[in-house]
C-alpha positions in Angstrom: -48.8 -73.9 71.3 -47.7 -72.1 68.1 -46.9 -68.9 70.1 -44.6 -70.8 72.5 -42.6 -72.4 69.6 -42.0 -68.9 68.0 -41.0 -67.4 71.3 -38.4 -70.2 71.9 -36.9 -69.7 68.4 -36.5 -66.0 68.9 -34.7 -66.6 72.2 -32.4 -69.1 70.5 -31.6 -66.6 67.6 -30.9 -63.8 70.0 -28.5 -66.0 72.0 -26.7 -67.1 68.8 -26.2 -63.4 67.7 -24.8 -62.5 71.1 -22.3 -65.5 70.9 -21.1 -64.5 67.4 -20.6 -60.8 68.5 -18.6 -61.7 71.5 -16.3 -64.3 69.8 -15.6 -62.5 66.3 -12.0 -61.2 65.7 -11.4 -57.5 65.1 -8.4 -55.8 63.2 -6.8 -53.0 65.1 -7.4 -49.5 63.7 -4.4 -47.6 62.2 -4.6 -43.8 61.7 -3.4 -42.5 58.2 0.0 -40.7 58.1 0.0 -36.9 58.3 0.4 -35.2 54.8 3.3 -32.7 54.2 2.7 -29.2 52.9 4.5 -30.1 49.7 2.2 -33.0 49.1 -0.8 -30.9 49.7 0.4 -28.2 47.3 0.9 -30.9 44.6 -2.7 -32.1 44.9 -5.4 -30.2 42.8 -8.1 -28.4 44.7 -11.4 -30.2 44.6 -14.0 -28.8 42.2 -16.4 -26.3 43.8 -14.0 -25.6 46.7 -13.9 -22.0 47.9 -10.4 -22.4 49.3 -8.1 -23.2 46.4 -4.8 -23.5 48.4 -1.3 -22.4 47.4 -1.3 -24.2 44.0 -4.6 -22.7 42.9 -3.5 -19.3 44.0 -0.4 -19.5 41.7 -2.6 -20.6 38.8 -5.0 -17.7 39.4 -2.1 -15.2 39.4 -0.7 -16.6 36.2 -4.0 -16.2 34.3 -6.0 -18.8 32.4 -4.1 -21.6 30.7 -5.4 -22.5 27.2 -6.1 -26.1 26.5 -7.1 -27.9 23.3 -7.8 -31.3 24.8 -9.3 -33.0 27.8 -5.7 -33.5 29.2 -4.5 -30.0 29.9 -0.9 -31.1 30.7 1.2 -29.5 33.4 -0.1 -26.3 35.1 1.9 -23.3 36.3 3.2 -23.7 39.8 4.2 -21.2 42.4 7.9 -21.0 41.3 6.8 -19.3 38.1 7.3 -22.1 35.6 4.9 -22.1 32.7 2.8 -24.9 31.3 3.5 -26.6 28.0 0.7 -24.6 26.2 1.6 -21.1 27.4 4.2 -19.1 25.3 7.2 -17.8 27.1 7.3 -14.0 27.8 10.0 -13.4 25.1 8.4 -15.7 22.4 8.8 -14.5 18.8 5.7 -13.8 16.7 4.4 -16.5 14.4 6.3 -16.5 11.1 4.1 -15.3 8.2 6.4 -16.9 5.6 8.6 -20.0 5.9 11.5 -18.2 4.2 12.8 -14.6 3.8 10.5 -12.2 1.9 12.7 -10.6 -0.8 12.0 -7.1 -2.1 13.8 -5.3 -5.0 13.4 -1.6 -5.5 14.2 0.5 -8.7 16.4 3.0 -7.0 17.6 3.7 -3.5 15.0 6.4 -2.8 12.3 3.8 -3.3 14.0 1.4 -1.0 14.5 3.9 1.8 11.2 3.4 3.7 11.7 -0.3 3.8 15.3 -0.1 4.8 14.5 2.2 7.7 11.7 -0.1 8.9 14.0 -3.1 8.6 17.1 -1.3 9.9 19.0 -2.1 6.8 18.8 -4.4 3.8 18.7 -7.3 6.2 16.8 -7.3 9.5 18.2 -5.3 12.4 17.6 -5.9 16.1 14.5 -3.7 16.1 13.1 -4.4 12.6 9.5 -3.5 12.3 9.1 -6.5 9.9 10.7 -9.0 12.3 8.3 -7.8 15.0 5.4 -8.7 12.7 6.8 -12.1 11.8 8.6 -11.3 8.6 12.2 -11.8 7.6 12.6 -9.1 4.9 15.6 -8.8 2.6 15.9 -5.7 0.4 17.9 -5.4 -2.8 18.3 -2.3 -5.0 18.7 -2.0 -8.8 19.2 0.9 -11.1 17.9 -1.0 -14.2 14.4 -2.3 -14.8 15.8 -5.2 -16.7 17.5 -6.4 -13.4 14.2 -6.0 -11.6 12.4 -8.1 -14.2 15.0 -10.8 -13.9 14.6 -10.9 -10.1 10.9 -11.2 -10.3 11.2 -14.0 -12.9 13.6 -15.9 -10.6 11.2 -15.6 -7.6 11.9 -15.2 -4.0 13.1 -18.8 -3.5 16.1 -18.0 -5.7 19.2 -16.4 -4.2 19.1 -13.6 -6.7 15.3 -13.5 -7.0 12.6 -11.4 -5.5 8.9 -11.8 -4.5 8.0 -8.1 -4.6 9.2 -5.1 -6.8 8.8 -1.4 -6.0 8.7 0.6 -9.2 7.0 3.6 -10.8 3.6 2.5 -12.3 4.4 3.7 -15.9 7.6 1.7 -15.8 5.7 -1.4 -14.7 3.2 -1.0 -17.5 5.9 -0.6 -20.1 7.4 -3.9 -18.9 4.1 -5.8 -18.6 4.4 -7.5 -21.9 7.7 -9.1 -20.8 6.3 -10.1 -17.4 2.9 -11.2 -18.6 3.6 -14.9 -17.9 4.1 -14.1 -14.2 0.6 -12.4 -14.0 2.1 -9.5 -12.0 -0.3 -7.2 -10.1 -0.1 -4.0 -8.2 -1.1 -4.5 -4.6 0.1 -1.3 -2.8 1.0 2.3 -3.5 4.3 3.0 -1.7 4.5 6.7 -2.7 4.3 9.3 -5.5 6.9 10.9 -7.7 7.0 14.6 -6.9 9.0 16.9 -9.3 11.4 14.3 -10.8 9.8 14.1 -14.2 9.8 17.2 -16.3 8.2 18.2 -19.7 9.6 21.0 -21.8 8.6 22.5 -25.1 9.9 25.0 -27.6 6.7 26.9 -27.9 4.7 25.6 -24.9 1.8 23.1 -25.1 -0.5 23.5 -28.1 -3.9 25.1 -27.5 -5.4 24.4 -30.9 -5.3 21.7 -33.6 -1.9 20.4 -34.6 -1.3 19.2 -38.1 0.9 16.2 -38.8 3.1 14.4 -36.3 5.1 15.8 -33.5 8.4 14.5 -32.0 8.9 13.8 -28.3 12.4 13.1 -26.9 12.1 10.5 -24.2 13.2 7.1 -23.0 10.7 4.2 -23.6 9.2 3.1 -20.3 10.5 6.1 -18.4 7.8 7.8 -16.2 8.8 11.2 -17.8 7.8 9.8 -21.2 4.4 8.9 -19.9 4.0 12.4 -18.5 4.8 13.9 -21.9 2.4 11.6 -23.8 -0.3 12.3 -21.2 0.0 16.1 -21.5 0.2 16.0 -25.3 -2.9 13.8 -25.4 -4.9 16.2 -23.1 -3.7 19.2 -25.3 -5.2 17.5 -28.4 -2.2 15.6 -29.8 -3.1 11.8 -29.9 -0.2 9.5 -29.0 -0.6 7.9 -32.5 0.7 11.3 -33.9 3.7 11.4 -31.5 7.0 10.1 -32.6 9.2 9.1 -29.5 12.9 9.4 -30.1 15.7 8.6 -27.7 17.9 11.3 -26.2 21.1 11.8 -28.3 19.4 10.7 -31.5 19.7 12.8 -34.7 16.1 13.9 -34.3 16.6 15.4 -30.9 17.5 18.9 -32.0 14.5 19.3 -34.2 12.0 17.9 -31.6 9.5 20.3 -30.3 9.0 18.5 -27.0 11.2 16.7 -24.5 10.4 14.6 -21.4 13.3 14.0 -19.1 14.3 12.9 -15.6 15.6 15.9 -13.7 17.7 13.7 -11.4 19.5 12.1 -14.3 19.8 15.1 -16.7 19.6 18.1 -14.2 18.2 21.5 -15.0 19.9 21.5 -18.5 17.9 18.5 -19.6 15.5 20.7 -21.4 18.2 21.6 -23.9 17.1 25.1 -24.5 13.3 24.4 -24.3 11.1 25.9 -21.7 9.9 23.6 -18.9 6.1 23.6 -19.0 5.6 21.6 -15.8 6.9 18.8 -13.6 5.2 16.1 -11.5 5.3 18.6 -8.7 2.4 20.2 -10.5 0.7 16.8 -11.0 1.7 15.0 -7.7 -0.5 12.0 -8.2 0.2 11.3 -11.9 3.1 8.9 -11.2 2.4 6.4 -8.4 5.3 4.3 -7.0 3.8 0.8 -6.6 4.6 -2.5 -5.1 4.1 -5.4 -7.5 4.0 -9.2 -7.0 2.8 -12.3 -9.0 -1.0 -12.8 -8.6 -0.6 -16.2 -7.0 1.7 -14.9 -4.3 -0.6 -12.0 -3.5 -3.5 -14.4 -3.1 -1.6 -16.9 -0.9 0.4 -14.5 1.2 -2.0 -11.7 1.9 -1.1 -11.4 5.6 2.6 -11.3 4.8 2.2 -8.6 2.1 -0.1 -6.6 4.5 2.6 -6.7 7.1 5.1 -5.6 4.5 2.9 -2.7 3.5 2.3 -1.7 7.1 6.1 -1.7 7.6 6.6 0.6 4.6 4.1 3.0 6.1 6.1 3.0 9.3 9.3 3.5 7.4 7.8 6.6 5.7 6.9 8.0 9.1 10.5 7.5 10.3 11.9 9.1 7.2 9.6 12.1 7.5 10.6 12.5 11.2 14.4 12.7 10.5 15.3 12.9 6.7 19.0 13.5 7.3 19.2 10.6 9.7 17.3 8.3 7.4 19.6 9.3 4.5 22.7 8.5 6.5 21.3 5.0 7.4 20.5 4.2 3.7 23.8 5.7 2.5 25.7 3.3 4.8 24.6 0.4 2.7 27.0 -1.0 0.1 26.6 0.7 -3.2 24.3 3.4 -2.0 24.9 7.1 -3.0 26.2 9.7 -0.7 23.8 11.2 1.9 23.5 14.5 0.0 22.7 12.8 -3.3 20.2 10.6 -1.6 18.5 13.5 0.2 17.9 15.2 -3.2 16.3 12.0 -4.5 14.2 11.5 -1.4 12.9 15.0 -2.0 11.3 13.9 -5.2 9.3 11.2 -3.4 6.0 11.9 -1.6 4.7 9.3 0.9 1.4 7.6 0.2 -1.0 7.1 3.2 -3.5 4.3 3.6 -6.2 6.9 2.6 -4.3 7.5 -0.7 -4.1 3.8 -1.2 -7.9 3.4 -0.7 -8.7 6.2 -3.1 -6.2 4.9 -5.8 -7.6 1.4 -5.4 -11.2 2.8 -5.9 -12.2 1.7 -2.4 -12.9 5.2 -1.0 -14.4 8.3 -2.3 -15.5 9.1 -5.9 -12.2 10.3 -7.4 -11.6 10.0 -11.1 -7.9 9.1 -10.7 -7.4 5.4 -9.8 -4.8 2.8 -10.5 -7.2 1.2 -13.0 -7.7 4.5 -14.8 -4.0 5.2 -15.0 -3.3 1.7 -16.2 -5.8 1.9 -19.0 -4.8 5.4 -20.0 -1.1 4.5 -20.0 -1.5 1.4 -22.1 -3.6 3.4 -24.6 -0.8 6.1 -24.8 2.0 3.6 -25.1 0.4 1.5 -27.7 -0.5 4.6 -29.7 3.1 5.7 -29.7 4.2 2.1 -30.6 5.9 1.5 -27.3 3.6 -1.5 -26.7 2.4 -3.8 -29.4 -0.3 -6.0 -27.8 -3.8 -5.3 -26.5 -4.1 -4.6 -22.7 -5.1 -7.5 -20.4 -8.8 -8.2 -20.1 -8.8 -6.8 -16.5 -6.2 -4.3 -15.2 -3.7 -6.1 -13.0 -4.7 -4.4 -9.8 -5.2 -6.4 -6.6 -7.1 -4.6 -3.9 -7.2 -7.3 -1.2 -4.1 -6.1 0.7 -5.2 -2.5 0.7 -8.7 -3.6 1.9 -7.1 -5.7 4.7 -5.1 -2.7 5.8 -8.1 -0.4 5.8 -10.1 -2.9 7.9 -7.3 -3.1 10.4 -7.9 0.4 11.7 -5.4 3.2 12.4 -2.1 2.8 10.6 1.1 4.8 10.6 1.4 7.5 8.0 -0.5 10.7 7.6 -3.5 11.3 5.3 -3.2 14.9 4.5 -5.1 15.9 1.4 -3.8 18.8 -0.7 -6.1 21.7 -1.0 -6.7 23.6 -4.2 -5.3 27.1 -4.4 -8.0 29.6 -3.3 -6.1 32.6 -4.8 -7.9 35.0 -7.0 -7.4 34.2 -10.7 -6.8 37.0 -13.1 -8.5 36.8 -16.4 -5.2 37.2 -18.2 -3.5 34.3 -16.4 -2.1 31.7 -18.6 -3.1 28.0 -18.1 -0.7 25.1 -17.7 -2.8 22.7 -19.8 -5.8 23.3 -22.1 -8.3 20.6 -23.1 -10.8 21.4 -25.9 -13.9 19.8 -27.3 -14.8 20.6 -30.8 -18.3 19.2 -30.3 -19.9 19.2 -26.9 -20.1 15.8 -25.2 -21.2 16.5 -21.6 -20.5 13.1 -20.2 -17.0 12.9 -21.7 -16.4 16.5 -20.6 -17.4 15.8 -17.0 -15.0 12.8 -16.9 -12.2 14.9 -18.2 -12.8 17.6 -15.7 -12.7 15.0 -12.9 -9.5 13.5 -14.1 -7.7 16.8 -14.5 -8.9 18.0 -11.2 -7.5 14.9 -9.5 -4.2 14.9 -11.4 -3.6 18.6 -10.7 -5.0 18.5 -7.2 -3.6 21.8 -6.1 -4.5 23.8 -9.2 -7.8 25.6 -9.9 -9.6 24.2 -13.0 -11.4 26.7 -15.2 -14.3 25.3 -17.2 -16.3 27.0 -19.9 -19.0 25.8 -22.3 -19.3 28.2 -25.2 -22.0 29.3 -27.6 -22.1 31.7 -30.5 -22.2 34.7 -28.1 -19.3 33.5 -25.9 -19.5 31.6 -22.6 -22.9 30.0 -21.9 -23.3 30.6 -18.2 -26.2 28.2 -17.7 -24.5 25.2 -19.4 -21.2 26.0 -17.8 -22.8 26.0 -14.3 -24.6 22.8 -15.0 -21.4 21.0 -16.1 -19.4 22.3 -13.1 -22.1 21.2 -10.6 -22.3 17.8 -12.2 -18.5 17.3 -12.1 -18.2 18.5 -8.5 -21.1 16.2 -7.4 -19.9 13.1 -9.3 -16.2 13.4 -8.1 -16.8 15.0 -4.7 -14.7 18.1 -5.5 -14.2 20.8 -2.9 -15.7 24.2 -3.3 -13.5 26.6 -5.3 -11.8 23.8 -7.3 -13.8 24.5 -10.4 -14.5 28.0 -11.7 -16.1 29.6 -14.7 -14.3 32.4 -16.7 -16.0 35.6 -17.7 -15.0 35.1 -21.3 -13.9 32.2 -23.3 -10.2 31.4 -23.7 -9.2 28.8 -26.3 -11.6 28.1 -29.1 -14.0 25.1 -28.9 -17.4 24.0 -27.8 -16.1 23.4 -24.3 -12.7 24.3 -22.8 -11.1 23.0 -19.6 -8.0 25.0 -18.4 -5.7 23.9 -15.6 -4.4 27.1 -14.1 -0.8 27.5 -12.9 -0.2 27.7 -9.1 0.1 31.2 -7.8 
């Protein structure tokens, strides 16, 4: 009975389903409209698709588009338009400073490399600085007082400056007046070569000098530093040197004179014999770029770009000196090209290798900016040209030079002068003689290294004496120690067969052949 009831129900259900299927209403099917090619191009390709379509092909040809958020913004399309995040082809480099970088140089010859790199005192169409993101403005002054005033005003002032390019001895002489700015040397732009001269009535002393001596020179001038340095090496402490100005009543009786050959000419010696010039000591007077400490720390990239541009300017000047002189001479107030060429001949370029060595970042040379600063301050204070103690740490910043060295190859050569390898005759007269009354090997080795670096093209003759003359064993020991400590090339230091000047130890800088 139960099976019959189930069967009847199933039949009823099947009948009902058929009735519903037959009687339900159905909406007519409408096909979607065909898409145009433009609409297809505007749609992004599905992820993982191997056929990207026209739009994706245009993106691939344009390269990857950087994005900093989930919404990448518009993408490049086939007509070549760029996205909002991609820079245009002629985009300018990112500015390294939000205003012009102002540089003041003490003399047109110091401004020349920067002006050639900048195509003038203001940026030209192909300025090296502009290409690096700097707007550089260059001013020139003939007086250090004007340079000091510009630094005091700062680069934000119409007549101010951020950076000054001056000789290192001149900067040191002015440091007391600039101390509040905390100025520091951050780059070596070149070296003075032959401009400073030192003359004497009877040559440099080779033995003890009794009493004071008089040196004619201008306070703060690089030539005066050269004179004080040479007298100090020869055994005349700066405390025993009286510095008098040219034209004073003491000038005629002075035994020594230090002068600028550009300003005073060949007659500047006033009847005295020129002992040497900075052509004999080509690294003794660096030409340095100076800026306040805070500016150097905050604007390292800008100053590195400035230094790199100066190196490029040096390269352009070396390639075509007459053309470079004409460009600089075209500036308002600049000297004639011939005069400028003569001044440019007294400036030697400084490479990045020179900078690294002078900053103490490369090699084991005895001549560094720190050494020169300390020695200069000592000499100036001894001669009463400075009245205060030196700063606790020499104002030398090495971060810009280190950044340049890390950046790799830079413009500018790195030729290193070689010492003369000519045969020295026993009767040859030295340029400078240093003596020790009592042997102090450590001090002697340091002096040998310093003189070898200052007179980099001259042979240095060293002798340690005993009662019987030159002590060969001790002399050899000192020479080997100095050569090893300061990495001096073979042939730079030699030993004489017999002693020259009297003393427990003697170091002689021999004249170039």
